C-alpha positions in Angstrom: 63.4 85.1 74.4 64.5 87.3 71.6 65.0 90.6 74.5 67.1 87.7 76.9 68.8 87.1 74.0 69.8 90.7 73.1 70.3 91.2 76.4 73.0 88.4 76.8 74.9 89.4 73.7 75.1 93.6 75.1 76.8 92.0 78.1 79.8 90.0 76.5 80.8 93.4 73.4 77.9 93.0 70.6 74.8 94.9 68.8 72.6 92.0 67.8 68.7 92.2 66.3 66.7 89.7 67.1 63.3 88.7 65.5 61.5 86.1 66.8 58.4 84.5 64.4 57.1 81.7 66.8 53.2 80.8 66.5 52.5 78.8 69.7 52.2 74.7 69.3 53.6 74.8 64.9 55.2 71.8 63.8 58.3 73.4 62.5 56.7 71.8 58.6 54.3 74.6 59.3 56.5 77.2 59.3 58.1 75.8 56.2 54.9 76.3 54.6 54.3 79.2 55.7 55.0 82.1 53.3 56.1 84.6 56.5 59.1 82.4 57.5 60.3 82.1 53.7 60.2 85.9 53.5 61.0 86.6 57.0 64.2 84.0 56.3 65.5 85.5 53.1 64.9 89.2 53.4 65.8 89.5 57.2 69.4 90.2 56.9 70.8 87.2 59.0 73.4 85.6 61.0 71.5 83.1 62.1 68.6 81.6 62.2 67.1 79.3 65.1 64.8 76.0 64.2 63.0 74.5 67.3 61.1 71.6 66.6 58.6 71.2 68.6 58.6 69.0 71.3 55.6 68.1 73.7 54.8 65.9 71.5 57.8 65.6 69.8 58.2 63.8 66.4 57.0 63.0 63.2 60.8 63.0 62.7 60.1 62.5 59.4 58.3 66.1 59.2 61.1 67.5 61.3 64.2 66.4 59.0 61.9 67.6 55.8 61.6 71.0 57.5 64.8 71.1 58.4 66.1 70.3 54.9 63.9 73.2 53.5 64.3 76.1 56.1 68.4 74.9 55.9 68.4 75.7 52.4 66.3 79.6 52.7 68.9 80.2 55.2 72.3 79.0 53.2 70.2 80.6 50.5 71.2 84.1 52.4 74.4 83.4 53.8 73.2 82.9 57.2 73.8 79.6 59.8 71.1 77.8 60.5 71.4 76.4 64.9 68.9 73.5 66.0 67.7 74.3 69.2 67.6 70.8 70.7 63.9 71.0 73.0 63.7 68.5 75.9 61.9 65.9 77.4 58.8 66.2 80.0 59.7 65.6 82.8 58.1 62.7 83.6 59.5 61.3 80.9 63.6 61.7 80.9 63.8 58.6 79.2 62.5 60.3 76.4 65.7 62.8 76.0 68.6 60.4 75.0 66.8 59.9 71.5 65.6 64.0 71.3 69.0 64.6 71.4 70.2 61.6 69.1 67.7 63.2 66.3 68.1 66.9 67.1 72.0 66.0 66.4 71.3 63.9 62.9 69.2 67.0 62.0 71.7 69.7 62.9 74.5 67.2 60.8 72.3 66.4 57.8 72.1 70.4 57.0 75.5 71.2 58.5 73.7 73.5 61.2 75.2 74.3 64.8 73.4 72.8 67.3 72.4 74.3 70.0 71.8 71.0 72.8 69.7 73.1 75.1 68.0 70.0 75.7 70.9 67.5 77.7 71.8 70.8 79.5 68.1 71.1 81.2 68.9 67.8 82.3 71.9 68.5 83.5 70.5 71.3 85.4 67.9 69.2 86.9 70.8 66.6 88.0 72.2 69.0 90.0 69.4 70.7 91.5 67.4 67.7 92.5 64.9 69.8 95.5 64.3 72.8 92.3 61.0 72.8 90.2 61.0 73.7 86.8 
């Protein structure tokens, strides 16, 4: 993912340095408790910091809100901009997507973050190409 983001930015004329701090299966609350995450945010020199909550299963929402507030405060301390990356529901659970959208929108508004509505885009793409297996 970091290389994809870097290449996309460079293709439209931006110099971009990307760092990814990810641990498989972690909830955002686990990142908020991780000293490496705090150090990385406070000393990474970032313009934007993207926060993504665990999607499958999605929740508990209280943990997402609490973690986003903690991480968002550290991000704002550095004058970087937080971005909430909206995830998508499983393909056999499309009825869950509107709720996921609503929660991500509320978290973004609560911490004054940008919202990357990837979940909505995912489902729009699936509807446009119903025969394509994603």
